[in-house]
Each structure stands twice: as structure tokens, then as C-alpha cells.
Backbone bond lengths (Angstrom), bond angles and torsions (degrees), N, CA, C in turn:
res aa  C-N    CA-C-N  psi(-1)  N-CA   C-N-CA  omega(-1)  CA-C   N-CA-C  phi
1 X - - - 1.486 - - 1.512 109.61 -
2 X 1.240 114.29 146.61 1.473 122.44 175.47 1.512 108.69 -117.98
3 X 1.345 114.55 162.46 1.436 122.07 179.45 1.513 109.75 -111.97
4 X 1.353 114.66 145.27 1.440 120.28 -178.36 1.543 109.52 -137.26
5 X 1.301 117.21 128.13 1.464 120.99 169.81 1.475 109.30 -90.22
6 X 1.338 114.30 121.90 1.430 121.50 178.61 1.523 109.73 -110.81
7 X 1.324 115.02 108.10 1.468 120.80 178.47 1.516 107.63 -81.62
8 X 1.278 117.32 139.87 1.478 123.77 177.73 1.514 111.61 -121.17
9 X 1.350 115.11 73.61 1.503 115.58 177.61 1.497 114.85 -62.74
10 X 1.331 112.74 144.65 1.485 120.05 -179.86 1.509 112.32 -65.15
11 X 1.366 114.47 135.11 1.463 121.74 170.48 1.528 108.30 -111.44
12 X 1.344 117.09 -47.09 1.429 121.49 -174.21 1.539 109.68 -141.01
13 X 1.316 115.03 113.43 1.522 121.21 -176.03 1.506 108.46 -62.71
14 X 1.358 119.09 -45.91 1.462 119.42 -175.17 1.497 111.32 -63.50
15 X 1.322 116.71 -41.33 1.465 119.45 176.74 1.544 111.68 -64.79
16 X 1.276 116.57 -37.16 1.470 121.27 177.66 1.528 109.83 -61.01
17 X 1.313 117.66 -40.73 1.458 121.23 176.86 1.528 110.32 -67.12
18 X 1.313 115.23 -45.68 1.459 122.48 179.77 1.520 113.85 -57.80
19 X 1.333 117.63 -44.11 1.463 122.24 -174.37 1.521 113.76 -100.96
20 X 1.302 118.15 10.44 1.499 121.77 -176.12 1.523 111.10 -58.88
21 X 1.332 117.92 -48.18 1.465 120.90 -177.22 1.558 110.10 -60.82
22 X 1.305 119.08 -40.59 1.462 123.63 -179.98 1.542 107.44 -66.76
23 X 1.339 117.35 -45.68 1.454 121.58 178.41 1.520 111.46 -59.07
24 X 1.327 118.99 -47.29 1.460 121.90 178.86 1.521 112.86 -61.18
25 X 1.376 115.77 -38.23 1.451 120.73 178.07 1.522 110.58 -64.35
26 X 1.295 114.39 -44.62 1.509 121.64 176.65 1.503 111.49 -54.71
27 X 1.387 114.17 -50.30 1.461 118.03 178.26 1.537 112.60 -61.20
28 X 1.262 117.95 -41.95 1.458 121.41 178.44 1.552 110.39 -59.87
29 X 1.295 115.82 -47.03 1.500 120.13 179.10 1.546 110.59 -61.04
30 X 1.344 116.78 -41.09 1.424 121.38 -178.05 1.553 110.57 -70.50
31 X 1.365 116.33 -36.16 1.480 120.85 175.55 1.532 109.31 -63.87
32 X 1.341 117.73 -45.30 1.420 123.06 -179.22 1.528 113.15 -65.32
33 X 1.315 116.34 -26.55 1.491 123.12 176.12 1.514 111.01 -83.31
34 X 1.341 118.79 -5.62 1.417 123.40 178.94 1.553 116.05 82.81
35 X 1.335 115.10 18.40 1.428 119.64 -179.54 1.537 113.90 -94.49
36 X 1.319 116.97 -18.41 1.480 120.22 -177.39 1.533 106.29 -120.26
37 X 1.343 116.14 133.93 1.418 120.93 174.18 1.558 114.55 -105.42
38 X 1.344 115.33 -18.22 1.481 118.36 177.55 1.511 106.72 -166.45
39 X 1.327 116.21 155.52 1.439 123.12 175.14 1.547 107.82 -161.05
40 X 1.300 113.32 160.29 1.456 119.10 176.01 1.514 112.21 175.78
41 X 1.313 115.86 160.28 1.454 121.70 178.28 1.528 111.66 -88.83
42 X 1.296 116.96 157.56 1.469 121.42 176.45 1.568 107.35 -82.20
43 X 1.293 115.19 137.46 1.471 121.57 -175.54 1.556 111.20 -63.32
44 X 1.363 115.73 -23.28 1.457 117.26 -178.16 1.506 111.42 -86.16
45 X 1.321 118.92 2.35 1.514 121.42 176.89 1.492 114.36 81.20
46 X 1.332 119.95 8.47 1.431 121.18 -176.21 1.511 115.35 -91.56
47 X 1.311 117.96 17.88 1.465 122.08 178.44 1.535 110.61 127.88
48 X 1.322 115.32 -148.02 1.430 120.30 -177.49 1.516 111.28 -161.13
49 X 1.399 115.13 -172.00 1.434 118.36 179.33 1.538 107.65 -146.91
50 X 1.335 114.78 144.91 1.450 122.76 177.59 1.538 106.62 -125.89
51 X 1.327 115.49 134.27 1.463 120.80 174.68 1.501 107.98 -104.02
52 X 1.336 117.13 110.44 1.476 123.11 -179.31 1.514 109.03 -99.30
53 X 1.333 113.77 153.08 1.509 124.39 163.75 1.500 105.43 -105.03
54 X 1.323 115.63 129.04 1.494 118.85 -179.60 1.516 107.78 -156.17
55 X 1.277 114.57 163.77 1.502 121.97 179.76 1.557 110.76 -81.60
56 X 1.303 119.40 -22.52 1.462 120.56 -174.54 1.514 110.58 -161.72
57 X 1.295 115.34 164.50 1.460 121.31 178.46 1.544 109.45 -65.43
58 X 1.321 116.70 -30.40 1.486 119.66 178.26 1.499 110.68 -65.45
59 X 1.343 115.99 -41.62 1.464 121.59 -179.04 1.576 110.17 -64.75
60 X 1.338 117.61 -45.18 1.445 119.13 -179.56 1.484 110.35 -70.45
61 X 1.330 118.41 -32.23 1.448 120.53 175.27 1.536 112.34 -58.25
62 X 1.361 114.13 -43.62 1.451 118.59 175.63 1.484 112.92 -63.42
63 X 1.334 116.89 -39.62 1.492 118.31 176.05 1.518 111.57 -60.53
64 X 1.356 116.37 -46.68 1.466 120.70 -178.68 1.502 111.63 -61.91
65 X 1.353 119.24 -39.38 1.405 122.58 -176.98 1.525 112.65 -68.17
66 X 1.331 118.73 -20.78 1.429 123.39 -176.61 1.555 111.26 -92.64
67 X 1.358 117.81 -7.57 1.439 121.46 177.13 1.520 107.44 -64.82
68 X 1.349 117.62 127.58 1.506 120.23 -178.58 1.502 113.65 -52.58
69 X 1.377 119.11 -32.13 1.441 120.44 177.41 1.502 111.51 -59.81
70 X 1.418 114.79 -40.72 1.434 120.05 -177.60 1.563 109.37 -75.03
71 X 1.360 115.70 -44.72 1.446 120.61 -177.83 1.518 110.60 -54.77
72 X 1.332 116.58 -41.03 1.478 121.49 -173.86 1.547 113.28 -97.54
73 X 1.344 116.23 13.72 1.485 122.38 174.92 1.532 111.11 58.61
74 X 1.348 117.00 35.79 1.456 120.97 171.27 1.488 110.79 -85.72
75 X 1.394 115.80 -30.09 1.447 122.19 -179.23 1.505 107.47 -140.77
76 X 1.342 115.64 153.96 1.424 119.55 168.50 1.521 106.99 -100.76
77 X 1.352 119.44 178.45 1.430 119.90 179.18 1.561 110.12 -136.24
78 X 1.318 113.92 146.41 1.474 122.49 178.66 1.506 104.12 -134.02
79 X 1.344 118.11 126.63 1.436 122.73 -174.37 1.543 107.91 -113.11
80 X 1.360 112.69 135.16 1.494 120.60 172.71 1.489 107.73 -132.22
81 X 1.309 116.84 132.77 1.455 118.06 171.94 1.519 108.66 -68.64
82 X 1.306 118.55 140.10 1.427 122.46 -170.15 1.519 110.38 -126.58
83 X 1.309 115.82 127.84 1.478 120.77 178.61 1.507 107.98 -92.42
84 X 1.263 118.50 100.59 1.431 126.02 -173.58 1.571 110.88 -72.27
85 X 1.295 116.83 128.78 1.463 123.64 175.38 1.533 106.41 -126.17
86 X 1.274 119.64 122.63 1.460 123.44 179.87 1.519 111.69 -107.28
87 X 1.271 115.77 145.96 1.449 124.27 169.32 1.493 108.70 -89.40
88 X 1.385 115.28 98.02 1.466 121.74 -176.11 1.528 112.23 -54.15
89 X 1.327 117.38 -33.86 1.494 120.54 -178.34 1.550 109.99 -64.32
90 X 1.325 118.35 -34.20 1.468 120.78 179.16 1.542 112.12 -70.96
91 X 1.333 116.05 -25.87 1.432 119.09 -176.81 1.570 111.68 -73.44
92 X 1.275 117.78 -14.69 1.479 122.16 -177.00 1.486 114.17 -105.81
93 X 1.326 118.36 10.71 1.470 120.23 178.26 1.492 109.34 -77.00
94 X 1.315 115.73 135.12 1.476 120.72 179.28 1.470 110.96 -105.11
């Protein structure tokens, strides 16, 4: 498996508000299916980012295209393959 950072820059604020619930449900479903390891919005309001696990850029592109924000032109998407490095010490904090 490879990791991909998918940036979701804002196109239309009103559409982002309108489709937020559908977008969050899509992310939840993808997390539950094991395709997303992290996601969140940018504090400055300019969009967000999703970290996907996928076999290929083609697979993650299909995931991104199905996000309701992308489907309804509320956000665009930019994909970067991401080389994940974890701090093992932080994983063991209780």
C-alpha cells in the first residue's frame, strides 16, 4: 500500500457548506473501509486534506473524484504521493 495526500482547495464556500454532511459521511465510510488514515480541514478555511491508503495513483484518483465536494464542484483536488514517516515514541503515549 502507498499513501497519498489529497489536498482539497476551496472553489465555492456556499457549496462546501451545502455538501459538508455528505462529504463527512463519505470520509467516514472510506475510513471504515480502511482507505483513509487521517483527514481534516485547514484552520484558515481554504480547504482541507485527506490521507488515503491506496494501491496506485489511479485508485486514489477515483476515491477523490467520488468525494461529494469534488462531485459538486465545491472543491478541487490535488494528489501527492506521500512517504509516511511515524514517530514511534508518540504512538505509545497513554
